[in-house]
Structure formats: C-alpha cells, structure tokens
PLY file of the C-alpha trace (Angstrom):
ply
format ascii 1.0
element vertex 327
property float x
property float y
property float z
element edge 326
property int vertex1
property int vertex2
end_header
38.12 3.52 -139.92
40.69 2.84 -137.18
39.48 0.14 -134.91
38.99 1.14 -131.14
41.31 -0.92 -129.03
40.71 -1.76 -125.45
43.42 -0.63 -122.84
44.51 -4.16 -122.45
45.04 -4.54 -126.26
46.83 -1.15 -126.47
49.13 -2.37 -123.68
49.81 -5.92 -125.50
50.63 -3.94 -128.78
53.15 -1.68 -127.01
54.62 -4.80 -125.30
55.13 -6.46 -128.66
56.55 -3.43 -130.39
59.06 -3.11 -127.31
60.13 -6.57 -127.67
60.77 -6.17 -131.32
62.91 -3.23 -130.71
64.75 -4.99 -127.95
65.24 -8.11 -130.18
66.57 -5.66 -133.25
69.03 -3.98 -130.70
70.16 -7.31 -129.47
70.71 -8.71 -132.81
72.63 -5.60 -133.84
74.79 -5.68 -130.91
75.64 -9.28 -131.55
76.58 -8.64 -135.11
78.63 -5.54 -133.88
80.38 -7.82 -131.32
81.02 -10.34 -133.91
82.41 -7.92 -136.46
84.65 -6.44 -133.70
86.04 -9.86 -133.05
86.38 -10.53 -136.77
88.26 -7.31 -136.94
90.52 -8.16 -133.80
91.75 -11.38 -135.52
92.11 -9.75 -138.91
94.23 -6.96 -137.28
96.57 -9.55 -135.76
96.86 -11.44 -138.98
97.55 -8.26 -140.84
100.33 -7.18 -138.28
101.83 -10.73 -138.55
101.97 -10.51 -142.41
103.37 -7.10 -142.28
106.07 -8.23 -139.85
106.75 -11.24 -142.22
107.17 -8.82 -145.16
109.46 -6.53 -143.15
111.76 -9.63 -142.00
111.88 -10.80 -145.74
113.02 -7.41 -147.05
115.70 -7.17 -144.11
116.96 -10.72 -145.03
117.12 -10.00 -148.80
119.14 -6.81 -148.17
121.45 -8.82 -145.70
122.02 -11.43 -148.45
122.85 -8.68 -150.92
125.35 -7.54 -148.34
126.82 -10.87 -147.93
127.49 -10.95 -151.81
128.67 -7.32 -152.22
130.75 -7.04 -149.03
134.44 -8.07 -149.16
135.41 -11.40 -147.58
136.16 -11.47 -144.00
134.68 -8.98 -141.62
132.15 -7.42 -143.81
130.57 -10.58 -144.89
130.68 -11.92 -141.20
128.50 -8.75 -140.03
125.74 -9.52 -142.67
125.75 -13.19 -141.68
125.35 -12.22 -138.11
122.42 -10.15 -139.13
121.00 -13.14 -141.09
121.28 -15.32 -138.09
119.26 -12.97 -135.85
116.59 -12.60 -138.56
116.54 -16.34 -139.37
116.28 -17.64 -135.65
113.91 -20.55 -135.57
113.96 -21.28 -139.33
115.88 -24.62 -139.52
116.01 -24.94 -143.23
117.32 -21.37 -143.89
119.71 -21.67 -140.80
121.14 -24.58 -142.46
121.66 -22.72 -145.87
123.08 -19.92 -143.92
125.87 -22.06 -142.38
126.87 -23.07 -145.78
126.79 -19.54 -146.94
129.04 -18.53 -143.84
131.67 -21.20 -144.69
131.71 -20.14 -148.22
131.94 -16.33 -147.27
134.81 -17.07 -145.08
137.02 -19.19 -147.70
134.97 -20.58 -150.48
134.67 -19.85 -154.01
132.65 -17.01 -155.26
130.47 -19.05 -157.73
129.33 -21.70 -154.87
128.93 -18.60 -152.66
126.47 -16.89 -155.13
124.48 -20.18 -155.58
123.99 -20.54 -152.04
123.03 -16.87 -151.48
120.53 -17.17 -154.66
118.93 -20.21 -153.21
118.26 -18.44 -149.81
117.12 -15.24 -151.87
114.51 -17.39 -153.91
113.26 -19.00 -150.64
112.78 -15.62 -149.10
111.16 -13.93 -152.24
108.53 -16.81 -152.09
107.90 -15.96 -148.25
107.66 -12.22 -149.35
105.13 -12.87 -151.99
103.06 -15.05 -149.52
103.25 -12.59 -146.78
102.29 -9.81 -149.41
99.26 -11.91 -150.68
98.13 -12.44 -146.92
98.58 -8.78 -146.26
96.34 -8.01 -149.14
93.65 -10.47 -148.14
93.64 -9.26 -144.60
93.38 -5.58 -145.84
90.57 -6.34 -147.78
88.76 -8.26 -144.80
89.59 -5.42 -142.64
87.89 -2.95 -145.15
84.82 -5.18 -145.28
84.66 -5.54 -141.59
84.91 -1.87 -141.02
82.37 -1.01 -143.82
79.97 -3.64 -142.44
80.54 -2.19 -138.88
79.53 1.29 -140.15
76.33 -0.29 -141.73
75.34 -1.96 -138.55
76.30 1.10 -136.48
73.96 3.16 -138.65
71.17 0.52 -138.32
71.60 0.59 -134.48
71.62 4.47 -134.58
68.33 4.35 -136.76
66.72 1.99 -134.51
67.51 3.95 -131.28
66.17 7.06 -133.22
62.93 5.28 -134.31
62.60 3.81 -130.61
63.01 7.11 -129.19
60.72 8.74 -131.47
58.20 6.14 -130.95
58.53 6.51 -127.23
58.05 10.26 -127.60
54.96 9.80 -129.77
53.51 7.40 -127.25
54.23 9.56 -124.30
52.56 12.67 -126.14
49.57 10.47 -127.01
49.46 9.35 -123.51
49.69 12.79 -122.08
46.86 13.82 -124.69
44.80 10.98 -123.53
45.29 11.90 -119.87
44.30 15.42 -120.64
41.15 14.35 -122.37
40.36 12.06 -119.73
40.77 14.87 -117.16
38.78 17.29 -119.19
36.10 14.73 -119.54
36.18 13.95 -115.83
35.88 17.61 -115.12
32.96 18.00 -117.57
31.27 15.03 -115.99
31.81 16.43 -112.43
30.37 19.83 -113.58
27.32 17.79 -115.16
26.92 15.93 -111.69
27.16 18.99 -109.65
24.63 20.81 -111.86
22.25 17.71 -111.83
22.72 17.85 -108.00
22.04 21.62 -107.74
19.01 21.02 -110.09
17.75 18.04 -107.84
18.25 20.19 -104.57
16.28 22.97 -106.06
13.63 20.72 -107.53
13.48 19.08 -103.84
13.19 22.54 -102.32
10.39 23.46 -104.56
8.44 20.11 -103.91
8.94 20.75 -100.30
7.54 24.34 -100.66
4.59 22.74 -102.35
3.84 20.21 -99.92
4.32 22.52 -97.05
1.06 24.21 -98.50
-0.74 20.86 -98.39
-3.21 20.40 -95.28
-2.56 16.56 -95.36
0.59 15.09 -93.78
3.10 13.81 -96.26
6.04 11.62 -95.29
8.28 9.47 -97.34
10.05 6.82 -95.31
13.14 4.55 -96.71
13.48 1.05 -95.99
16.52 1.89 -93.62
14.29 4.19 -91.40
15.47 7.65 -92.83
12.70 10.08 -93.69
13.80 12.07 -97.08
10.43 13.83 -97.03
8.47 15.24 -94.30
6.16 18.32 -94.80
4.61 20.92 -92.12
1.32 19.19 -91.81
3.13 15.92 -90.88
4.96 17.95 -88.06
1.74 19.43 -86.88
-0.29 16.17 -86.87
2.48 13.81 -85.73
3.65 16.44 -83.08
7.40 15.92 -84.01
10.18 17.09 -86.14
11.71 14.96 -89.00
14.75 14.13 -87.02
12.53 12.93 -84.00
10.42 10.77 -86.07
13.58 9.37 -87.82
14.78 8.22 -84.41
11.44 7.07 -83.34
11.33 4.61 -86.46
15.05 3.51 -85.96
14.62 2.67 -82.43
11.71 0.57 -83.27
9.03 2.60 -81.54
5.28 2.55 -82.68
4.43 5.38 -85.02
0.72 4.89 -84.54
-1.54 3.42 -82.04
-4.96 1.48 -82.57
-7.80 3.72 -83.04
-8.68 3.11 -79.12
-5.52 5.30 -78.45
-4.06 2.87 -76.15
-3.16 -0.42 -77.93
0.00 -0.46 -80.13
-0.91 -1.44 -83.70
0.17 -4.98 -84.55
2.37 -5.21 -87.62
-0.32 -6.66 -89.77
-2.48 -3.66 -89.10
0.30 -0.70 -89.15
-0.15 1.11 -92.51
3.77 1.66 -92.72
4.77 -1.74 -91.94
2.18 -3.07 -94.65
3.40 -0.56 -97.28
7.11 -1.54 -96.66
5.92 -5.13 -97.40
4.68 -4.02 -100.74
0.99 -3.61 -99.76
-1.36 -0.48 -100.80
-3.19 0.98 -97.85
-6.13 3.14 -98.24
-7.72 5.24 -95.47
-6.57 3.12 -92.46
-7.81 4.75 -89.23
-5.11 4.93 -86.44
-4.34 7.11 -83.47
-1.42 9.46 -82.71
-0.39 10.33 -79.23
1.84 13.36 -79.80
4.21 14.62 -76.90
2.72 18.09 -76.84
-0.92 16.71 -77.09
-2.06 14.94 -74.11
-5.37 13.88 -75.80
-3.74 12.73 -79.15
-5.64 12.68 -82.48
-7.36 10.24 -84.83
-5.60 10.16 -88.25
-6.83 8.39 -91.58
-3.63 7.02 -93.29
-3.06 5.89 -96.81
0.22 4.24 -97.52
1.82 3.46 -100.86
5.10 1.25 -101.38
7.94 2.65 -103.48
9.52 0.45 -105.92
12.37 0.27 -108.07
11.99 -0.72 -112.00
12.71 -4.24 -110.95
9.91 -4.34 -108.35
12.13 -4.09 -105.16
10.29 -2.13 -102.33
12.70 0.70 -101.06
10.21 2.61 -98.96
6.85 3.92 -98.38
4.79 7.16 -98.93
2.34 8.07 -96.15
-0.47 10.66 -96.73
-2.63 11.31 -93.54
-5.11 13.60 -92.30
-7.11 14.14 -89.15
-9.92 11.83 -89.28
-13.48 13.06 -88.75
-15.68 11.41 -86.11
-17.15 8.33 -87.32
-14.98 8.47 -90.55
-13.51 5.39 -92.25
-12.15 2.64 -89.95
-14.16 3.84 -87.00
0 1
1 2
2 3
3 4
4 5
5 6
6 7
7 8
8 9
9 10
10 11
11 12
12 13
13 14
14 15
15 16
16 17
17 18
18 19
19 20
20 21
21 22
22 23
23 24
24 25
25 26
26 27
27 28
28 29
29 30
30 31
31 32
32 33
33 34
34 35
35 36
36 37
37 38
38 39
39 40
40 41
41 42
42 43
43 44
44 45
45 46
46 47
47 48
48 49
49 50
50 51
51 52
52 53
53 54
54 55
55 56
56 57
57 58
58 59
59 60
60 61
61 62
62 63
63 64
64 65
65 66
66 67
67 68
68 69
69 70
70 71
71 72
72 73
73 74
74 75
75 76
76 77
77 78
78 79
79 80
80 81
81 82
82 83
83 84
84 85
85 86
86 87
87 88
88 89
89 90
90 91
91 92
92 93
93 94
94 95
95 96
96 97
97 98
98 99
99 100
100 101
101 102
102 103
103 104
104 105
105 106
106 107
107 108
108 109
109 110
110 111
111 112
112 113
113 114
114 115
115 116
116 117
117 118
118 119
119 120
120 121
121 122
122 123
123 124
124 125
125 126
126 127
127 128
128 129
129 130
130 131
131 132
132 133
133 134
134 135
135 136
136 137
137 138
138 139
139 140
140 141
141 142
142 143
143 144
144 145
145 146
146 147
147 148
148 149
149 150
150 151
151 152
152 153
153 154
154 155
155 156
156 157
157 158
158 159
159 160
160 161
161 162
162 163
163 164
164 165
165 166
166 167
167 168
168 169
169 170
170 171
171 172
172 173
173 174
174 175
175 176
176 177
177 178
178 179
179 180
180 181
181 182
182 183
183 184
184 185
185 186
186 187
187 188
188 189
189 190
190 191
191 192
192 193
193 194
194 195
195 196
196 197
197 198
198 199
199 200
200 201
201 202
202 203
203 204
204 205
205 206
206 207
207 208
208 209
209 210
210 211
211 212
212 213
213 214
214 215
215 216
216 217
217 218
218 219
219 220
220 221
221 222
222 223
223 224
224 225
225 226
226 227
227 228
228 229
229 230
230 231
231 232
232 233
233 234
234 235
235 236
236 237
237 238
238 239
239 240
240 241
241 242
242 243
243 244
244 245
245 246
246 247
247 248
248 249
249 250
250 251
251 252
252 253
253 254
254 255
255 256
256 257
257 258
258 259
259 260
260 261
261 262
262 263
263 264
264 265
265 266
266 267
267 268
268 269
269 270
270 271
271 272
272 273
273 274
274 275
275 276
276 277
277 278
278 279
279 280
280 281
281 282
282 283
283 284
284 285
285 286
286 287
287 288
288 289
289 290
290 291
291 292
292 293
293 294
294 295
295 296
296 297
297 298
298 299
299 300
300 301
301 302
302 303
303 304
304 305
305 306
306 307
307 308
308 309
309 310
310 311
311 312
312 313
313 314
314 315
315 316
316 317
317 318
318 319
319 320
320 321
321 322
322 323
323 324
324 325
325 326
C-alpha cells in the first residue's frame, strides 16, 4: 500500500528530486567542459605534430634536391629552402652550413655524408611527430566518443526531468481538479443542509405558532432566533423590538406588582442565562399596546453546549391566572 504523504513531505520529496537533477546536470556540464578543454589542447597538439611532419617532409625533399642538383645555383636554391625550414634549429643550421660549403666546392662523398647525417636526424623527427600525431588522434577520438556519451546522458537527463515535470504538473492539475470537485460537492452538501435546516426551522415555527404559550429562544448575545405568535401577543412586541429591548438593557419583565423592575436574582431570563432552571416564576409584562399589562407565569431553561457552556435561554410563558403560582 502506498503511504499517504502530507503536503510538506511531498514538497520535500520534490525539492530533493530537483536537487538531484540539478546536481546531475551540473556534473554533466562540468564533464562536458572538461572534455571540451581536453579536446582543445589535443587539437592544438595534433596541429603542431602535423606541422612538424610537414616540415620534416619538406626538409627531406630539400636535402634530396641538394644531392641531386648540380653544383652551383641549383644546390644553392635548395640550401636557401633548408635555411627557411630549419630557422631556429641550431644543430641542423650548423650541419647546413657545412652542407652549403661542400655543395659550393667540396667533394661529393663529404657532401653525401653531411646530407645523410641531416636526413637521419629529420627522419627521427618525422617518426617522433608521426607518433605524437597518432597519440593525439587517439586522444581526440576518445574525447569525441566520451563527449557524445556525456551529451547523450545530458539529453536523457533533460528528457527525464521534463517528463517528470510534466507528470508532476498533470498530477497537480488532477489533484486540483479533485479538490475543486470535492469543494463543490461539500458546498452542495452545505447548501442542502442549510436548506434543510431552513425548512426545519420553518416547520418548527409553524408548529410553535399553533401553541398558546409564548416561546422565546434568546442567545447570550441578545439575539432572538425563535419567537412565536403567542409571544408577540403576550409580550406585545415583534421579535426585532424585543431584541432591541434586550440589547439596550431594558427590563423584559416587571415584578408582580406591575411597577417595580425585577432585580437580576429574580429575573427568569437572567437566572437562566447564568445556568439556573426556573419553573413557573410569576412576573408582570406591560406591553406598549396594553395600558393595564398582564401577569405571566414564566419557565426558563438554560441552553448549553456539550461542554456545559451556557449559550442562551429558552423562555416558555403564559398568561397567569389570578392567584396562580408566584402570587
């Protein structure tokens, strides 16, 4: 079973993979740059060896010309070529001076020996240049093959990185779509629940409106979520008027004598909001549209959360009969 990862763990894994890919790219680029540097040096050495071989071939041809050409102007021309080719080579230049003197007036055997000595030296240099050329050619071939392999690795890494990125992007888009769908479904459930709650509240209000007793639900903040028709009749106010009265701190009820405001310890609403259950407390209510007012019998029950916190009070009251409870 695939373990379920938290968003932080998924982010950490993606960051780790990205670091590995960047490290692989960096290593591949370093290797490519190193191979390029080695190849550049190898090319320079290859070119130098090629030039040395070409010069040695030209020197050998010029030496052949010295021995084959007639004495005088013909030999002097080849000697001039040799001086150009051997400029900077002190040992060969010294031998060439001797060849030039012999070519101008020496015996042929001495000339042949001097030319042979120079030819042997140039052949050694030719063989050395050829060996260096072969080594550099092998090095360049290896560097080119190595660069192709590293290049293929870089391309493969780039392909894998792009593929992984596209896969992660698709998964992220799928997760986003799923989250949106889940949020849409949750919103529909909430709307349905709210609609059902609204209908249930309307049905409860319809039922309570058929009751002769006044029923009022008062929240701790002074709002009145529930207020039936009997409460409107007995209290002589609408729901919003009763809310305004409570929030302004006005007395909801008077003492049974109809004149004295109820102290908090006797007010059924205050007692219920403090967590006390009140049964059949007798009070007096003087409504705006009734000059004489009316005596009421009030029961109050505190409303609590599962943790025991009081959040409001439910008042149930009716018109009191003369001499009833609390008289």
